[in-house]
C-alpha positions in Angstrom: -25.5 54.9 -40.5 -23.1 52.1 -40.8 -22.1 50.5 -37.5 -19.6 47.4 -37.2 -20.5 44.8 -34.7 -18.4 42.0 -33.4 -19.8 39.0 -31.5 -16.3 37.8 -30.2 -17.4 34.1 -28.8 -15.1 31.5 -27.3 -16.0 29.3 -30.2 -16.5 31.6 -33.0 -16.4 35.4 -34.0 -19.2 36.8 -35.9 -18.7 40.2 -37.5 -21.3 42.1 -39.4 -22.3 45.9 -40.4 -25.9 47.1 -39.5 -27.6 50.4 -39.2 -29.4 52.6 -36.3 -32.4 50.3 -36.7 -30.7 47.2 -35.9 -30.8 45.9 -39.3 -28.0 43.6 -40.0 -26.7 44.1 -43.7 -23.7 41.9 -44.2 -22.3 39.3 -41.6 -19.2 36.8 -41.7 -18.4 34.2 -39.2 -15.3 31.9 -38.4 -13.8 30.2 -35.6 -12.2 31.4 -32.6 -8.1 30.6 -33.2 -5.3 32.1 -31.7 -5.8 35.9 -31.0 -3.2 37.1 -33.7 -5.0 35.1 -36.3 -8.5 35.8 -35.2 -8.0 39.5 -34.9 -6.6 39.6 -38.2 -9.6 38.1 -39.8 -11.7 40.8 -37.9 -9.3 43.6 -39.4 -9.6 42.2 -43.1 -13.4 42.0 -42.8 -13.9 45.7 -41.5 -10.9 47.4 -43.8 -13.3 48.4 -46.6 -16.4 48.5 -44.6 -16.3 52.2 -44.0 -18.0 52.1 -40.5 -18.5 55.1 -38.2 -18.1 53.1 -35.0 -17.6 49.5 -33.5 -19.1 47.6 -31.0 -17.8 44.4 -29.4 -19.3 41.9 -27.2 -16.7 39.5 -25.9 -16.6 36.4 -24.1 -14.8 37.1 -20.8 -13.9 38.1 -18.0 -13.1 41.5 -19.8 -11.8 44.6 -18.4 -14.5 47.6 -18.6 -13.1 50.1 -16.3 -12.1 53.0 -19.1 -9.3 54.6 -16.7 -7.6 50.9 -16.3 -4.3 50.2 -18.2 -5.8 46.8 -19.3 -9.4 48.5 -20.5 -10.5 46.6 -23.5 -8.7 43.6 -22.5 -9.8 39.9 -22.2 -8.4 39.0 -18.8 -8.5 35.8 -17.0 -10.2 33.5 -19.4 -9.3 29.8 -19.2 -9.0 30.1 -23.2 -5.7 29.2 -24.1 -3.9 32.2 -25.7 -6.7 34.9 -24.9 -5.6 35.5 -21.4 -4.5 39.3 -21.4 -5.5 40.1 -24.8 -5.8 43.7 -25.7 -8.8 43.3 -28.0 -10.1 47.0 -28.5 -6.4 48.4 -28.5 -5.6 46.2 -31.4 -8.9 47.0 -33.5 -8.7 50.6 -32.6 -5.1 51.0 -33.9 -6.6 50.0 -37.4 -10.0 51.5 -37.1 -9.6 55.1 -35.2 -13.6 55.2 -34.5 -15.7 55.0 -31.4 -15.6 51.5 -29.9 -18.4 49.9 -27.4 -17.0 47.2 -25.4 -19.0 44.8 -23.0 -19.4 41.2 -22.5 -21.2 39.3 -25.0 -24.2 38.5 -22.8 -24.4 42.2 -21.8 -24.5 43.0 -25.4 -27.1 40.4 -26.1 -29.0 42.0 -23.1 -28.8 45.3 -24.5 -29.8 44.2 -28.1 -32.9 42.3 -26.8 -33.8 45.4 -24.8 -33.4 47.7 -27.9 -34.6 45.8 -30.7 -35.9 42.3 -29.1 -38.1 40.5 -26.6 -37.4 43.2 -23.9 -38.0 46.2 -26.0 -39.7 48.9 -24.1 -38.7 47.6 -20.7 -36.5 49.0 -18.3 -35.0 45.8 -16.8 -34.1 42.0 -18.3 -31.8 39.3 -17.7 -30.3 37.3 -20.7 -28.8 34.1 -20.4 -26.7 32.5 -23.1 -26.2 28.7 -22.1 -23.8 26.9 -24.8 -20.2 25.9 -24.3 -20.3 28.2 -21.3 -22.7 30.1 -19.4 -23.0 33.8 -19.3 -25.6 36.3 -17.6 -26.2 39.8 -19.2 -28.3 42.5 -17.0 -29.9 45.5 -18.1 -31.4 47.7 -15.3 -32.9 50.8 -15.3 -32.3 51.0 -19.1 -28.7 50.5 -18.6 -26.1 47.7 -18.9 -25.0 46.5 -15.3 -21.4 47.0 -14.6 -19.8 47.5 -11.1 -16.5 46.1 -9.9 -16.5 44.4 -13.0 -19.3 42.7 -15.0 -21.9 40.3 -14.1 -20.8 36.6 -13.9 -24.0 34.9 -13.3 -22.6 31.9 -14.8 -20.4 30.9 -12.0 -22.7 31.4 -9.1 -22.7 28.1 -7.4 -26.1 26.3 -7.8 -27.8 24.0 -5.2 -27.7 20.2 -6.5 -30.2 18.1 -7.9 -30.9 15.2 -5.8 -30.2 12.6 -8.4 -27.1 14.3 -9.8 -23.6 13.1 -8.7 -21.6 14.8 -11.6 -18.5 16.7 -10.3 -19.2 19.9 -12.6 -16.6 20.7 -15.1 -15.6 24.5 -14.4 -11.7 24.9 -13.9 -12.5 27.4 -11.3 -15.4 26.2 -9.2 -16.5 22.9 -10.2 -20.3 22.7 -9.6 -21.2 26.2 -10.4 -23.9 26.8 -13.0 -21.7 26.5 -16.0 -19.7 23.6 -14.5 -23.2 21.9 -14.3 -25.3 23.0 -17.1 -23.2 24.2 -20.0 -23.0 22.2 -23.2 -19.8 20.4 -22.4 -21.2 19.4 -18.9 -24.0 17.8 -20.3 -21.8 15.6 -22.8 -19.4 14.7 -19.9 -22.2 13.9 -17.7 -24.2 11.4 -20.4 -21.0 10.8 -22.9 -22.9 12.2 -25.8 -23.8 15.9 -26.9 -26.7 17.3 -25.9 -28.1 17.7 -29.4 -28.2 13.7 -29.6 -30.2 13.4 -26.6 -33.8 12.6 -27.1 -36.7 15.1 -25.4 -37.6 12.4 -23.1 -33.9 11.8 -21.6 -33.6 12.4 -18.1 -30.7 14.9 -18.8 -33.4 17.6 -19.4 -35.0 17.3 -16.2 -31.7 17.9 -14.6 -30.7 20.6 -16.9 -33.9 22.4 -16.3 -33.4 22.3 -12.6 -30.3 23.9 -12.6 -31.2 26.9 -15.1 -34.5 27.3 -12.8 -32.3 27.5 -10.0 -30.4 30.4 -11.4 -33.5 32.0 -13.0 -35.0 31.9 -9.5 -32.2 33.6 -7.8 -32.1 36.1 -10.5 -35.8 37.1 -10.0 -35.4 37.1 -6.2 -32.1 39.6 -6.6 -32.9 41.7 -9.5 -36.9 41.6 -10.3 -36.5 41.7 -14.0 -39.5 42.3 -16.3 -38.3 39.7 -18.8 -35.9 36.9 -18.9 -34.5 35.7 -22.2 -32.8 32.4 -22.5 -30.5 32.0 -25.6 -27.4 29.9 -26.6 -27.1 26.3 -28.2 -28.5 24.3 -25.6 -31.4 26.4 -25.4 -32.3 25.4 -29.0 -33.9 22.3 -27.1 -37.4 23.9 -27.2 -39.0 21.3 -24.8 -36.8 22.9 -21.9 -38.7 26.0 -21.8 -41.8 24.5 -20.2 -39.7 22.4 -17.9 -37.9 25.7 -16.7 -41.0 27.5 -16.5 -42.8 24.7 -14.1 -39.7 24.5 -12.0 -39.3 28.3 -11.4 -42.9 28.6 -10.3 -42.3 25.4 -7.9 -39.2 27.3 -6.6 -40.9 30.7 -5.9 -44.0 28.9 -4.3 -46.2 32.1 -4.6 -43.7 34.1 -2.8 -43.3 36.6 -5.9 -46.9 37.5 -6.5 -46.5 39.3 -9.9 -48.9 38.4 -12.7 -46.3 37.8 -15.4 -45.0 34.9 -13.2 -48.4 33.6 -12.1 -50.3 33.8 -15.1 -48.3 34.5 -18.1 -44.8 33.0 -17.4 -44.7 31.6 -21.0 -44.5 35.2 -22.0 -42.0 35.9 -18.9 -39.3 33.2 -19.6 -38.8 33.3 -23.6 -36.6 33.1 -26.3 -34.6 35.7 -27.7 -36.8 38.0 -30.1 -33.8 38.6 -32.0 -33.2 35.0 -32.6 -29.7 33.9 -33.3 -28.7 37.6 -34.1 -29.2 38.7 -30.4 -25.4 38.7 -29.8 -24.5 40.5 -33.0 -27.6 43.2 -32.7 -26.4 43.8 -29.3 -22.9 44.5 -30.4 -24.5 46.8 -33.1 -26.2 48.4 -30.2 -23.0 48.8 -28.5 -21.4 50.6 -31.4 -24.4 52.9 -31.8 -24.1 54.1 -28.2 -20.7 54.6 -28.5 -21.0 56.7 -31.8 -24.0 58.6 -29.7 -21.6 59.1 -26.7 -18.8 60.6 -28.8 -21.3 62.9 -30.5 -22.6 64.2 -27.1 -19.4 64.6 -25.8 -17.9 66.6 -29.0 -21.5 68.8 -28.8 -20.8 69.5 -25.1 -17.0 70.7 -25.8 
């Protein structure tokens, strides 16, 4: 099989071609510019790839309701030019193949559940913490959707007692994204997180906010694995700090062995590394192809 995959991020687009085993055979990356420019590059890339389906994991919010007139659109994003952008419709006009469509973090969660750190598990939570913060959920082996899709990056968080930063989110101010995304770190300390030393107080504050969110996720969703990806989580020293804070937050209430004895195997890095998003989009495309084949067989 040849499946197309698109990781549509707010900073860059990554396109690739892979197979049903999750193996990426070719990939390309380019900055996210105006929709017309960016989607034209996507179309040019896939024009000679002869793919059987395409999966798209996109920054959001997005419309996931198949019966909606704006299904396949990016909707109320603050990213200039991308509000109400018909991503799937534009691409499907050029490539009449089955399309999988979901948030980039739900796609990454699916990729990790299919081929990565959560393989063989029914439930997992995937965080991407970078330019923004997104949370993807797989529950009962399926991506979680409802009225829309999870937007865990915009849940308000308890404040660190020593942090007086107002928060950067244009919608909510001091939600998780507003306090813990890469731009918030830079605005708070006047220097990019990648340039801060490991012993800087920024990381204790950062781990506090991430652990607050993870604690909520554990209590609300009871996931079997929590996976932390994105540019901010390239700071490896954050992981033990976050794990310790989560254990303190739970204070023995959740008496589960993965948390009480093996938390280093419970809160983990992506098993697919930097390819989690693209592999997840590949899984979306494969899923769409399988659903189309099943529907054809039934009819």
